[in-house]
NUNUKE-517774 format. One line per field, with one value per residue (C-alpha): residue number from 0; x, y, z; residue in one letter. Coordinates in nm, 4 decimals, decimal comma, padded with zeros to 6 digits. Layout:
REM residues N
pos <- [NUM / ...]
x <- [X / ...]
y <- [Y / ...]
z <- [Z / ...]
code <- [A / ...]
REM end
This chain:
REM residues 255
pos <- [0 / 1 / 2 / 3 / 4 / 5 / 6 / 7 / 8 / 9 / 10 / 11 / 12 / 13 / 14 / 15 / 16 / 17 / 18 / 19 / 20 / 21 / 22 / 23 / 24 / 25 / 26 / 27 / 28 / 29 / 30 / 31 / 32 / 33 / 34 / 35 / 36 / 37 / 38 / 39 / 40 / 41 / 42 / 43 / 44 / 45 / 46 / 47 / 48 / 49 / 50 / 51 / 52 / 53 / 54 / 55 / 56 / 57 / 58 / 59 / 60 / 61 / 62 / 63 / 64 / 65 / 66 / 67 / 68 / 69 / 70 / 71 / 72 / 73 / 74 / 75 / 76 / 77 / 78 / 79 / 80 / 81 / 82 / 83 / 84 / 85 / 86 / 87 / 88 / 89 / 90 / 91 / 92 / 93 / 94 / 95 / 96 / 97 / 98 / 99 / 100 / 101 / 102 / 103 / 104 / 105 / 106 / 107 / 108 / 109 / 110 / 111 / 112 / 113 / 114 / 115 / 116 / 117 / 118 / 119 / 120 / 121 / 122 / 123 / 124 / 125 / 126 / 127 / 128 / 129 / 130 / 131 / 132 / 133 / 134 / 135 / 136 / 137 / 138 / 139 / 140 / 141 / 142 / 143 / 144 / 145 / 146 / 147 / 148 / 149 / 150 / 151 / 152 / 153 / 154 / 155 / 156 / 157 / 158 / 159 / 160 / 161 / 162 / 163 / 164 / 165 / 166 / 167 / 168 / 169 / 170 / 171 / 172 / 173 / 174 / 175 / 176 / 177 / 178 / 179 / 180 / 181 / 182 / 183 / 184 / 185 / 186 / 187 / 188 / 189 / 190 / 191 / 192 / 193 / 194 / 195 / 196 / 197 / 198 / 199 / 200 / 201 / 202 / 203 / 204 / 205 / 206 / 207 / 208 / 209 / 210 / 211 / 212 / 213 / 214 / 215 / 216 / 217 / 218 / 219 / 220 / 221 / 222 / 223 / 224 / 225 / 226 / 227 / 228 / 229 / 230 / 231 / 232 / 233 / 234 / 235 / 236 / 237 / 238 / 239 / 240 / 241 / 242 / 243 / 244 / 245 / 246 / 247 / 248 / 249 / 250 / 251 / 252 / 253 / 254]
x <- [-01,1589 / -01,2351 / -00,9395 / -00,8158 / -00,8440 / -00,5208 / -00,4545 / -00,1648 / -00,0164 / 00,1302 / -00,0405 / -00,0306 / -00,1159 / -00,4121 / -00,1745 / -00,0273 / -00,3730 / -00,4840 / -00,1718 / -00,2072 / -00,5794 / -00,4999 / -00,2536 / -00,5461 / -00,5431 / -00,8800 / -00,8037 / -00,5752 / -00,4263 / -00,2899 / -00,1138 / -00,1527 / 00,1861 / 00,1290 / -00,1617 / -00,0423 / -00,0426 / -00,3456 / -00,5270 / -00,3374 / -00,5299 / -00,3353 / -00,4267 / -00,7903 / -00,7782 / -00,6238 / -00,9089 / -01,1586 / -00,9786 / -00,9908 / -01,3648 / -01,4164 / -01,2363 / -01,4489 / -01,1801 / -01,1875 / -00,9970 / -00,8199 / -00,6608 / -00,4094 / -00,3767 / -00,0440 / -00,1934 / -00,4645 / -00,6094 / -00,9835 / -01,0765 / -00,7957 / -00,8969 / -01,2617 / -01,1587 / -00,9412 / -01,2343 / -01,4545 / -01,1881 / -01,1094 / -01,4252 / -01,2464 / -01,4181 / -01,1944 / -00,9975 / -00,7026 / -00,5658 / -00,2225 / -00,0991 / 00,1454 / -00,0789 / 00,0415 / -00,2405 / -00,0321 / -00,0769 / -00,4482 / -00,4600 / -00,3215 / -00,5754 / -00,8662 / -00,7708 / -00,7741 / -01,1131 / -01,2522 / -01,1245 / -01,2934 / -01,6192 / -01,6052 / -01,5477 / -01,8362 / -02,0648 / -01,9746 / -01,9085 / -02,1242 / -02,0644 / -01,6829 / -01,5493 / -01,2676 / -00,9556 / -00,7680 / -00,4062 / -00,3249 / 00,0491 / 00,2137 / 00,5815 / 00,8267 / 00,7964 / 00,8837 / 00,8564 / 00,4838 / 00,2374 / -00,0515 / -00,3060 / -00,2234 / -00,2687 / -00,6035 / -00,7279 / -00,6319 / -00,8197 / -01,1302 / -01,1408 / -01,1433 / -01,3648 / -01,7007 / -01,5718 / -01,3859 / -01,4838 / -01,1459 / -00,8368 / -00,4961 / -00,2132 / 00,1130 / 00,4642 / 00,5907 / 00,9609 / 01,1689 / 01,4254 / 01,7079 / 01,6107 / 01,7932 / 01,4981 / 01,3264 / 01,3331 / 01,0712 / 01,2152 / 00,9411 / 01,0094 / 00,7453 / 00,7612 / 00,4407 / 00,2851 / 00,3042 / 00,3990 / 00,6450 / 00,9029 / 00,9266 / 00,9284 / 00,6746 / 00,4895 / 00,4312 / 00,1920 / 00,0817 / -00,0542 / -00,2139 / -00,3834 / -00,5203 / -00,6633 / -00,8356 / -00,9901 / -01,1107 / -01,2250 / -01,5819 / -01,4620 / -01,2365 / -00,8597 / -00,6028 / -00,2501 / 00,0223 / 00,3888 / 00,6562 / 00,4076 / 00,5813 / 00,5249 / 00,7672 / 00,5868 / 00,2240 / 00,0984 / 00,2568 / 00,1209 / -00,2304 / -00,1980 / -00,0817 / -00,3084 / -00,6160 / -00,6939 / -00,9678 / -00,6987 / -00,3317 / -00,1673 / 00,1656 / 00,3631 / 00,7393 / 00,7865 / 00,6154 / 00,7941 / 01,0514 / 01,4118 / 01,7028 / 02,0508 / 02,1363 / 01,8255 / 01,6462 / 01,2708 / 01,1622 / 00,8610 / 00,5547 / 00,6803 / 00,5662 / 00,7387 / 00,4450 / 00,6030 / 00,6131 / 00,2532 / 00,1437 / 00,3415 / 00,1868 / -00,1657 / -00,0940 / 00,0341 / -00,2812 / -00,5196 / -00,3353 / -00,3630 / -00,4964 / -00,8160 / -00,9537 / -01,2452 / -01,2307 / -01,4104]
y <- [-03,0464 / -03,0221 / -03,0305 / -02,6709 / -02,5066 / -02,4343 / -02,0880 / -02,0317 / -01,6920 / -01,5241 / -01,6585 / -01,4140 / -01,6227 / -01,8419 / -02,1305 / -02,1273 / -02,0856 / -02,4027 / -02,5837 / -02,4991 / -02,5781 / -02,9145 / -02,9601 / -02,9122 / -02,5417 / -02,4121 / -02,0373 / -01,8812 / -01,5393 / -01,2769 / -00,9464 / -00,6041 / -00,4498 / -00,0834 / 00,1574 / 00,3152 / -00,0159 / -00,1726 / -00,2965 / -00,6090 / -00,8180 / -01,1363 / -01,1173 / -01,0510 / -01,3669 / -01,5458 / -01,4426 / -01,5605 / -01,8955 / -01,9527 / -01,8910 / -02,1198 / -02,4021 / -02,3709 / -02,2329 / -01,9031 / -01,6032 / -01,3644 / -01,0331 / -00,8150 / -00,4511 / -00,3125 / 00,0346 / 00,1848 / 00,4767 / 00,4173 / 00,5216 / 00,3094 / 00,0055 / 00,0373 / 00,0731 / -00,2360 / -00,4401 / -00,3248 / -00,4429 / -00,7842 / -00,8845 / -01,1295 / -01,3415 / -01,1983 / -00,8781 / -00,9143 / -00,6138 / -00,6522 / -00,3095 / -00,3052 / -00,1778 / -00,0206 / 00,0373 / 00,3144 / 00,5058 / 00,5689 / 00,7387 / 00,4307 / 00,1962 / 00,4343 / 00,4705 / 00,0927 / 00,0670 / 00,3418 / 00,1576 / -00,1652 / 00,0204 / 00,1611 / -00,1852 / -00,3274 / -00,0507 / -00,0685 / -00,4444 / -00,6322 / -00,9657 / -00,9439 / -01,0865 / -00,9168 / -01,0794 / -00,8698 / -00,9613 / -00,9406 / -00,8731 / -01,1017 / -01,0938 / -01,3783 / -01,6179 / -01,4777 / -01,1114 / -01,0444 / -00,8460 / -01,0882 / -00,8605 / -00,5855 / -00,8274 / -00,9491 / -00,5958 / -00,4940 / -00,7904 / -00,7004 / -00,3635 / -00,5193 / -00,8190 / -00,6482 / -00,5440 / -00,8629 / -01,2092 / -01,3732 / -01,2999 / -01,4030 / -01,4177 / -01,3131 / -01,2416 / -00,8923 / -00,8255 / -00,5250 / -00,3139 / -00,5257 / -00,7925 / -00,6014 / -00,5716 / -00,2400 / 00,0694 / -00,0720 / -00,4230 / -00,5600 / -00,7154 / -00,4796 / -00,1568 / -00,0841 / -00,4268 / -00,7529 / -01,0791 / -01,2798 / -01,3030 / -01,6826 / -01,6768 / -01,8135 / -01,5891 / -01,6715 / -01,9642 / -01,9373 / -01,5890 / -01,7116 / -01,9867 / -01,7292 / -01,5351 / -01,8497 / -01,9040 / -01,5424 / -01,4811 / -01,5158 / -01,5263 / -01,7874 / -01,7478 / -01,8493 / -01,9218 / -01,7650 / -01,6778 / -01,9319 / -02,2124 / -02,4986 / -02,8698 / -02,9419 / -02,7463 / -02,7152 / -03,0129 / -02,8867 / -02,5375 / -02,6759 / -02,8840 / -02,5875 / -02,3170 / -02,5100 / -02,2562 / -02,2572 / -02,2608 / -02,2240 / -01,9873 / -02,0380 / -01,8082 / -01,7849 / -02,1426 / -02,2931 / -02,0678 / -02,1955 / -02,1221 / -01,9741 / -02,1249 / -01,9859 / -02,1295 / -01,7963 / -01,7930 / -01,6515 / -01,4249 / -01,5081 / -01,8561 / -02,1681 / -02,4984 / -02,7259 / -03,0223 / -02,8228 / -02,7096 / -03,0714 / -03,1803 / -02,9079 / -02,9999 / -03,3693 / -03,2966 / -03,1009 / -03,3548 / -03,6432 / -03,5255 / -03,8048 / -03,7442 / -03,4784 / -03,4793 / -03,3173 / -02,9848]
z <- [00,1949 / -00,1778 / -00,4141 / -00,4609 / -00,7981 / -00,9874 / -01,1295 / -01,3701 / -01,4648 / -01,6946 / -02,0091 / -02,2983 / -02,6092 / -02,7095 / -02,7793 / -02,4307 / -02,2793 / -02,4558 / -02,3399 / -01,9694 / -01,9710 / -02,1269 / -01,8389 / -01,5995 / -01,5069 / -01,3848 / -01,3896 / -01,6507 / -01,5839 / -01,8221 / -01,7510 / -01,9114 / -01,8460 / -01,9350 / -01,9340 / -02,2590 / -02,4490 / -02,2846 / -02,5960 / -02,7007 / -02,9568 / -02,8813 / -02,5136 / -02,6002 / -02,8136 / -02,5148 / -02,2846 / -02,5473 / -02,5840 / -02,2094 / -02,2107 / -02,5129 / -02,3326 / -02,0201 / -01,7879 / -01,5956 / -01,7309 / -01,4939 / -01,5879 / -01,4013 / -01,5106 / -01,3838 / -01,3389 / -01,1219 / -01,3178 / -01,2919 / -01,6462 / -01,7918 / -01,5849 / -01,6881 / -02,0532 / -02,0152 / -01,8879 / -02,1758 / -02,4202 / -02,2694 / -02,0766 / -01,8442 / -01,5819 / -01,3083 / -01,2642 / -01,0278 / -00,8375 / -00,6814 / -00,5729 / -00,2860 / -00,0069 / 00,3148 / 00,5608 / 00,7175 / 00,3929 / 00,4031 / 00,0631 / -00,1126 / 00,0459 / -00,0077 / -00,3740 / -00,4161 / -00,2477 / -00,4714 / -00,7792 / -00,6746 / -00,6097 / -00,9636 / -01,1110 / -00,9062 / -01,0307 / -01,3996 / -01,4297 / -01,1779 / -01,3529 / -01,3453 / -01,0214 / -00,8305 / -00,6887 / -00,4335 / -00,3586 / 00,0114 / 00,0613 / 00,3180 / 00,4068 / 00,4361 / 00,7284 / 01,0697 / 00,9757 / 00,9451 / 01,1529 / 01,1106 / 01,2795 / 01,0293 / 00,7372 / 00,8661 / 00,9319 / 00,5788 / 00,4337 / 00,6338 / 00,4615 / 00,1155 / 00,1806 / 00,1047 / -00,2394 / -00,3337 / -00,4540 / -00,3948 / -00,1916 / -00,3181 / -00,0664 / -00,2310 / -00,1133 / -00,0459 / 00,0012 / 00,1038 / -00,0828 / 00,0570 / -00,1988 / -00,4727 / -00,7109 / -00,7858 / -00,5657 / -00,3291 / -00,3426 / -00,5686 / -00,9117 / -01,0567 / -00,8577 / -00,6704 / -00,7346 / -00,5430 / -00,7104 / -00,9245 / -00,6459 / -00,6633 / -00,2808 / -00,0360 / 00,2061 / 00,5726 / 00,5425 / 00,9054 / 00,8321 / 00,5093 / 00,7118 / 00,9561 / 00,6621 / 00,5316 / 00,8749 / 00,8976 / 00,5422 / 00,4241 / 00,0621 / -00,1049 / -00,0611 / -00,3233 / -00,2032 / -00,4195 / -00,3855 / -00,4764 / -00,5360 / -00,7179 / -00,7819 / -00,4984 / -00,2247 / -00,3334 / -00,1323 / 00,1892 / 00,1206 / 00,0837 / 00,3990 / 00,6039 / 00,4612 / 00,3344 / 00,0621 / -00,1978 / -00,4664 / -00,5492 / -00,7956 / -00,9705 / -01,1970 / -01,1499 / -01,0273 / -01,3329 / -01,5817 / -01,8265 / -01,7264 / -01,9187 / -01,9451 / -01,6003 / -01,4374 / -01,4143 / -01,4852 / -01,8196 / -01,7910 / -02,0021 / -02,0980 / -01,9156 / -01,8528 / -01,9320 / -01,7559 / -01,4332 / -01,4861 / -01,5332 / -01,2278 / -01,0141 / -01,1254 / -01,0660 / -00,7158 / -00,6307 / -00,7813 / -00,6233 / -00,2643 / -00,0455 / 00,1437 / -00,0895 / -00,3309 / -00,6716 / -00,6701]
code <- [M / P / T / P / I / V / Q / I / Y / E / I / Q / T / P / E / E / A / R / A / V / I / E / C / G / A / D / H / V / G / S / V / I / T / T / M / E / N / R / H / V / P / T / I / R / E / T / V / A / R / V / R / Q / M / G / A / V / S / S / L / I / P / L / Y / T / D / T / D / A / V / L / D / T / L / V / Y / Y / Q / P / D / L / V / H / F / C / E / Q / L / D / D / A / E / R / V / C / V / E / K / A / I / T / L / Q / K / A / V / R / H / H / F / P / T / I / K / I / T / R / A / I / P / I / G / R / S / G / N / V / D / S / D / R / V / L / A / L / A / K / R / F / E / P / L / S / D / F / F / L / T / D / T / V / I / G / P / E / S / G / N / D / A / D / G / L / P / V / S / G / F / V / G / I / T / G / L / T / C / D / W / S / V / A / A / R / L / V / E / Q / S / R / I / P / V / I / L / A / G / G / I / A / P / E / N / V / V / E / G / I / R / Q / V / R / P / Y / G / V / D / S / C / T / C / T / N / A / A / D / A / N / G / R / P / I / R / F / K / K / D / L / T / R / V / R / N / L / V / A / A / V / R / G / M / A / G / T / D / K / R]
REM end
């Protein structure tokens, strides 16, 4: 298999974008945290820096209002837009709204590719058929899938158990890799493995899942004095180590 690409989130400044690209990152992701403050000049400069350095820029808007999302894409012009709402296929309205949003992006921005996060629970507690059926619904309107970890309210985070209520990601925990592997086998579009990806486990994750790429956020962040990850600040040594682990896998060819 070709060597997977490496995607690194949450990069919010041009300086850090340069640093992680110099570490070997292929995709560089930034986050727009609120709809009300969605025009952030520093992040627009970050997206431009990524493009100038020949990497791929990815942008997550943490809101789903169609007009606001379209306005966001006009302002930043990223290579990828990444949607990561917590989707429950039992709630038809939620899924239909997400599909409608992706259709609008496709129509207005045909050159911007779409990454759709597919929520997968922790190992041993996942309805894999439900996950695969959900992915099938989004496949015609997506260019990439990203498997990320969803957790319940018992985790002690926000009301729905997620670090950012209503959105999947930044748990620092791995999803059920056997389900992620089934998605890779089924999918006709590339799949990126996310959720708790670190230098210490990335090789095993690739061996088990065989994804197109891997994504790391929390587990390559800098840590505070208590060992807790600091949002929007990377530990460049861990980024370099993760990239080196991916590139150094035996029996693979560089993409």
